[in-house]
C-alpha positions in Angstrom: 95.9 60.6 -32.3 99.3 59.1 -33.5 101.1 61.4 -31.2 99.2 59.9 -28.3 100.5 56.4 -28.9 104.4 57.3 -29.2 106.7 57.1 -26.5 107.8 54.7 -23.8 105.9 52.8 -21.3 107.0 50.5 -18.4 107.0 46.4 -19.0 107.7 43.8 -16.3 107.9 40.2 -17.3 107.7 37.8 -14.5 107.5 33.9 -13.9 106.9 31.9 -10.7 110.6 31.8 -10.4 112.0 35.0 -11.3 111.6 38.6 -12.8 113.0 38.4 -16.2 112.6 42.0 -17.4 111.7 45.3 -16.1 112.3 48.2 -18.7 110.8 51.1 -20.7 110.0 50.2 -24.1 108.3 51.4 -27.2 106.0 48.5 -28.0 105.2 44.9 -27.0 103.6 42.0 -29.2 102.2 39.2 -27.0 100.7 35.9 -27.8 97.3 36.3 -26.3 95.1 33.3 -25.8 93.0 34.2 -29.1 95.8 35.8 -31.2 98.5 38.2 -31.2 98.2 41.5 -29.1 100.2 44.6 -29.9 100.6 47.2 -27.2 101.8 50.9 -27.4 101.9 53.8 -25.0 98.5 54.8 -23.8 96.7 51.4 -24.5 93.4 51.0 -22.8 93.2 49.2 -19.5 93.1 45.3 -20.2 93.7 41.9 -18.5 93.8 39.0 -20.9 95.0 35.4 -20.7 98.2 34.5 -22.7 98.6 31.6 -24.9 101.7 29.8 -26.3 104.0 32.0 -28.6 106.6 34.7 -29.0 106.7 37.9 -27.0 108.4 40.7 -28.8 109.7 43.7 -27.0 111.0 46.7 -29.1 112.8 49.9 -28.3 113.8 49.1 -25.1 115.9 51.8 -23.6 119.6 51.2 -23.4 118.8 47.5 -24.5 118.5 45.6 -28.0 115.0 44.2 -28.9 114.2 41.2 -26.9 112.3 38.1 -27.6 110.6 35.5 -25.3 108.7 32.4 -25.8 105.8 32.7 -23.3 103.8 29.6 -22.4 100.5 30.7 -20.8 99.9 33.3 -18.2 98.2 36.8 -18.0 98.9 40.4 -18.9 97.7 43.5 -17.3 97.7 47.0 -18.8 97.0 50.0 -16.8 98.1 53.5 -17.3 101.3 52.8 -19.3 102.4 50.0 -17.1 102.0 46.3 -18.8 102.7 43.4 -16.2 103.1 39.9 -17.9 103.0 37.1 -15.6 104.0 34.1 -17.5 103.8 30.4 -16.6 106.9 29.7 -18.3 109.3 31.6 -20.7 112.4 30.5 -22.9 114.8 33.2 -23.9 118.1 33.7 -25.4 118.8 36.6 -22.9 121.6 36.0 -20.4 122.7 32.8 -22.2 126.0 32.3 -23.6 126.6 32.0 -27.4 127.2 28.4 -27.3 124.1 27.4 -25.1 122.0 29.6 -27.7 123.5 27.9 -30.6 122.8 24.5 -29.1 119.3 25.4 -28.4 118.8 26.7 -31.9 120.4 23.7 -33.5 118.3 21.3 -31.5 115.2 23.1 -32.3 116.0 22.9 -36.1 116.5 19.2 -36.0 113.2 18.8 -34.2 111.6 20.9 -36.7 113.3 19.2 -39.6 111.8 15.9 -38.4 108.4 17.4 -38.8 107.3 15.2 -41.6 107.2 12.0 -39.4 105.8 14.2 -36.6 103.0 15.4 -38.5 101.5 11.9 -38.6 101.7 11.8 -35.0 99.9 14.1 -32.2 101.5 17.4 -32.2 103.3 17.7 -29.1 104.5 21.1 -27.0 108.0 20.1 -27.7 107.5 20.5 -31.5 105.7 23.8 -31.2 108.2 25.1 -28.8 111.2 24.1 -31.4 109.3 25.8 -34.0 108.8 29.0 -31.9 112.7 28.8 -31.0 113.6 28.7 -34.6 111.5 31.5 -35.3 112.8 33.6 -32.3 116.5 32.9 -33.6 115.3 34.4 -36.8 113.8 37.4 -35.3 117.0 38.1 -33.2 119.2 37.5 -36.3 120.9 34.5 -34.7 122.5 31.8 -36.9 123.4 28.4 -36.5 126.5 26.9 -38.2 124.4 23.7 -38.9 121.2 25.3 -39.9 119.1 22.9 -41.8 119.0 23.6 -45.6 122.5 25.2 -45.7 
Protein backbone atom coordinates (compact mmCIF):
# COMPACT_ATOMS: atom_id res chain seq x y z
CA UNK A 1 0.00 0.00 0.00
CA UNK A 2 2.86 2.43 0.75
CA UNK A 3 4.11 2.01 -2.83
CA UNK A 4 0.78 3.27 -4.16
CA UNK A 5 1.08 6.63 -2.39
CA UNK A 6 4.68 7.43 -3.44
CA UNK A 7 5.48 9.39 -6.57
CA UNK A 8 4.54 12.69 -8.14
CA UNK A 9 1.20 14.21 -9.07
CA UNK A 10 0.10 17.45 -10.73
CA UNK A 11 -0.84 20.54 -8.69
CA UNK A 12 -2.27 23.82 -9.96
CA UNK A 13 -2.74 26.83 -7.66
CA UNK A 14 -4.89 29.68 -8.99
CA UNK A 15 -6.49 32.88 -7.74
CA UNK A 16 -9.03 35.02 -9.62
CA UNK A 17 -6.06 37.11 -10.81
CA UNK A 18 -3.39 34.56 -11.81
CA UNK A 19 -2.05 31.03 -11.94
CA UNK A 20 0.64 30.89 -9.23
CA UNK A 21 1.83 27.30 -9.52
CA UNK A 22 1.63 24.43 -11.97
CA UNK A 23 4.00 21.59 -11.15
CA UNK A 24 4.54 17.92 -10.43
CA UNK A 25 5.01 17.45 -6.69
CA UNK A 26 5.43 14.78 -4.03
CA UNK A 27 3.02 16.11 -1.39
CA UNK A 28 0.73 18.99 -0.49
CA UNK A 29 -0.66 20.07 2.88
CA UNK A 30 -3.62 22.45 2.71
CA UNK A 31 -5.60 24.46 5.25
CA UNK A 32 -9.04 22.89 4.79
CA UNK A 33 -12.00 24.62 6.40
CA UNK A 34 -11.94 22.10 9.26
CA UNK A 35 -8.21 21.44 9.70
CA UNK A 36 -5.08 20.44 7.80
CA UNK A 37 -5.45 18.16 4.77
CA UNK A 38 -2.52 16.10 3.47
CA UNK A 39 -2.41 14.94 -0.15
CA UNK A 40 -0.16 12.29 -1.69
CA UNK A 41 -0.30 10.49 -5.05
CA UNK A 42 -3.44 8.38 -5.56
CA UNK A 43 -5.52 10.38 -3.07
CA UNK A 44 -9.23 9.63 -3.29
CA UNK A 45 -11.37 12.06 -5.31
CA UNK A 46 -12.30 15.00 -3.08
CA UNK A 47 -13.86 18.44 -3.20
CA UNK A 48 -13.29 20.56 -0.09
CA UNK A 49 -13.61 24.14 1.11
CA UNK A 50 -10.38 25.81 2.16
CA UNK A 51 -9.79 27.86 5.28
CA UNK A 52 -7.12 30.37 6.25
CA UNK A 53 -3.60 28.96 6.67
CA UNK A 54 -0.38 27.78 5.07
CA UNK A 55 -0.29 25.52 2.02
CA UNK A 56 2.95 23.49 1.90
CA UNK A 57 4.11 22.04 -1.42
CA UNK A 58 6.97 19.53 -1.13
CA UNK A 59 9.21 17.65 -3.54
CA UNK A 60 8.52 19.95 -6.49
CA UNK A 61 10.26 18.80 -9.67
CA UNK A 62 13.19 21.18 -10.44
CA UNK A 63 12.16 23.68 -7.73
CA UNK A 64 12.58 24.11 -3.96
CA UNK A 65 9.64 23.47 -1.61
CA UNK A 66 7.05 26.26 -1.70
CA UNK A 67 4.74 27.82 0.88
CA UNK A 68 1.62 29.91 0.36
CA UNK A 69 -0.84 31.56 2.74
CA UNK A 70 -4.28 30.60 1.48
CA UNK A 71 -7.28 32.76 2.38
CA UNK A 72 -10.24 30.55 1.56
CA UNK A 73 -11.32 28.85 -1.64
CA UNK A 74 -11.72 25.27 -2.79
CA UNK A 75 -9.59 22.25 -3.65
CA UNK A 76 -10.51 19.53 -6.15
CA UNK A 77 -8.60 16.24 -6.18
CA UNK A 78 -9.15 13.78 -9.02
CA UNK A 79 -6.93 11.19 -10.73
CA UNK A 80 -3.59 12.53 -9.40
CA UNK A 81 -4.51 16.10 -10.30
CA UNK A 82 -5.01 18.70 -7.56
CA UNK A 83 -6.57 22.05 -8.42
CA UNK A 84 -6.53 24.73 -5.73
CA UNK A 85 -8.78 27.73 -6.37
CA UNK A 86 -7.95 30.28 -3.67
CA UNK A 87 -9.67 33.61 -3.03
CA UNK A 88 -6.35 35.22 -2.11
CA UNK A 89 -2.76 34.02 -1.71
CA UNK A 90 0.35 35.49 -0.08
CA UNK A 91 3.74 34.04 -0.95
CA UNK A 92 7.44 34.81 -0.99
CA UNK A 93 7.71 33.22 -4.47
CA UNK A 94 8.92 35.64 -7.13
CA UNK A 95 9.63 38.44 -4.66
CA UNK A 96 13.06 40.02 -4.26
CA UNK A 97 14.89 39.47 -0.92
CA UNK A 98 14.28 43.08 0.25
CA UNK A 99 10.52 42.71 -0.21
CA UNK A 100 10.49 39.38 1.64
CA UNK A 101 12.59 40.88 4.45
CA UNK A 102 10.14 43.79 4.71
CA UNK A 103 7.11 41.45 4.79
CA UNK A 104 8.65 39.29 7.53
CA UNK A 105 9.84 42.28 9.55
CA UNK A 106 6.39 43.90 9.43
CA UNK A 107 4.68 40.61 10.32
CA UNK A 108 6.99 40.08 13.30
CA UNK A 109 6.27 43.59 14.59
CA UNK A 110 2.51 42.95 14.32
CA UNK A 111 2.88 39.61 16.14
CA UNK A 112 5.09 41.24 18.83
CA UNK A 113 2.29 43.66 19.64
CA UNK A 114 -0.11 40.79 20.17
CA UNK A 115 -0.41 41.27 23.97
CA UNK A 116 -2.39 44.46 23.42
CA UNK A 117 -4.24 42.96 20.47
CA UNK A 118 -5.43 39.95 22.53
CA UNK A 119 -7.58 42.33 24.56
CA UNK A 120 -9.15 43.52 21.31
CA UNK A 121 -11.03 41.48 18.70
CA UNK A 122 -8.57 39.37 16.65
CA UNK A 123 -8.38 40.61 13.07
CA UNK A 124 -7.37 39.01 9.80
CA UNK A 125 -4.19 41.15 9.74
CA UNK A 126 -2.85 39.63 12.96
CA UNK A 127 -3.66 36.10 11.80
CA UNK A 128 -2.02 36.76 8.44
CA UNK A 129 1.05 38.25 10.15
CA UNK A 130 1.35 35.15 12.32
CA UNK A 131 1.14 32.94 9.20
CA UNK A 132 3.79 35.06 7.40
CA UNK A 133 6.23 34.61 10.31
CA UNK A 134 5.46 30.86 10.42
CA UNK A 135 5.92 30.59 6.63
CA UNK A 136 9.27 32.43 6.92
CA UNK A 137 10.42 29.90 9.52
CA UNK A 138 9.28 27.00 7.34
CA UNK A 139 11.15 28.48 4.37
CA UNK A 140 14.22 29.18 6.57
CA UNK A 141 14.07 32.92 5.91
CA UNK A 142 15.83 35.07 8.49
CA UNK A 143 15.19 38.74 9.22
CA UNK A 144 17.98 40.92 10.66
CA UNK A 145 15.56 42.63 13.07
CA UNK A 146 13.87 39.44 14.29
CA UNK A 147 12.04 39.85 17.58
CA UNK A 148 13.93 38.26 20.46
CA UNK A 149 17.40 38.38 18.86
